[in-house]
C-alpha positions as CSV (number, residue, x, y, z in Angstrom):
1,M,-0.1,-0.1,-0.1
2,S,1.9,3.5,-0.9
3,V,1.4,6.3,1.4
4,G,-1.1,8.1,-1.1
5,E,-3.5,5.4,-0.6
6,V,-2.6,5.1,3.1
7,K,-4.2,8.9,3.6
8,V,-6.8,8.2,1.5
9,A,-7.7,5.5,3.6
10,L,-7.3,7.5,6.6
11,R,-9.5,10.3,5.5
12,A,-12.3,7.7,4.7
13,A,-11.7,6.3,8.3
14,I,-11.8,9.5,10.1
15,E,-14.6,10.6,8.2
16,A,-16.5,7.5,9.3
17,A,-15.7,8.3,13.0
18,L,-17.2,11.8,12.9
19,H,-20.1,10.2,11.4
20,G,-20.1,7.6,13.7
21,R,-20.4,10.1,16.1
22,D,-22.4,12.2,15.6
23,V,-25.2,9.1,15.1
24,F,-24.0,7.9,17.9
25,D,-25.4,11.6,19.7
26,R,-28.4,11.5,18.2
27,A,-29.0,7.6,19.1
28,S,-28.2,8.5,22.5
29,A,-30.4,11.7,22.3
30,G,-33.8,9.6,21.8
31,A,-32.5,6.5,24.3
32,K,-32.3,9.8,27.2
33,A,-35.8,11.1,26.4
34,A,-37.0,7.8,26.5
35,S,-35.2,6.9,29.5
36,A,-36.1,9.8,31.1
37,A,-39.9,9.2,30.1
38,A,-39.7,5.6,31.3
39,E,-38.3,6.2,34.7
40,A,-41.2,9.0,35.1
41,I,-43.6,6.3,34.9
42,L,-41.8,4.0,36.7
43,N,-40.5,5.8,39.6
44,G,-41.4,4.6,42.7
45,S,-42.2,1.1,41.8
46,R,-40.9,-1.7,43.7
47,D,-41.5,-4.7,41.0
48,E,-38.4,-6.7,40.2
49,D,-39.3,-6.3,36.6
50,V,-38.8,-3.1,37.0
51,R,-35.7,-2.2,39.1
52,A,-33.5,-4.4,36.6
53,V,-34.4,-2.6,33.8
54,Q,-33.9,0.3,35.5
55,Q,-30.7,-0.7,36.9
56,A,-30.1,-1.8,32.8
57,L,-31.1,1.5,32.0
58,A,-28.0,3.4,34.2
59,A,-25.7,0.8,33.5
60,A,-26.5,2.0,29.5
61,S,-26.2,5.5,30.2
62,A,-23.0,4.8,32.1
63,E,-21.4,4.0,29.4
64,V,-22.8,6.7,26.9
65,E,-19.6,9.4,27.3
66,P,-17.0,6.3,27.1
67,T,-18.7,5.3,23.7
68,R,-18.6,8.6,22.6
69,R,-15.0,9.0,23.7
70,R,-14.3,5.7,21.4
71,F,-15.0,8.0,18.6
72,V,-13.6,10.9,19.2
73,N,-10.2,9.7,19.9
74,T,-10.2,7.1,16.3
75,A,-10.5,10.5,14.0
76,E,-8.0,12.4,16.9
77,R,-5.4,9.3,16.2
78,A,-5.8,9.1,12.4
79,T,-6.0,12.4,12.0
80,R,-2.3,13.0,14.1
81,Y,-1.1,10.1,12.2
82,L,-2.3,12.0,9.0
83,N,-0.9,14.7,9.8
84,Q,2.9,13.1,10.3
85,L,2.5,11.1,6.9
86,G,2.8,15.0,5.8
């Protein structure tokens, strides 16, 4: 693979990572709104299944920012490497 081909591949990877971040942001915003609505409805419930759902939503919510950072870090690292290639 030539340096030019590597640069093309890196540019495509950067674009894909940024696009992925944007799609993820939209999906997580929708999930956040749905989770808030579910929490408002289910708040105070002592049902075991409801508590399990609330715990699953909390666990998923905790993964949002680390996942978003992975998209951003991928784009940043690929950009640095692209810049090093000149």
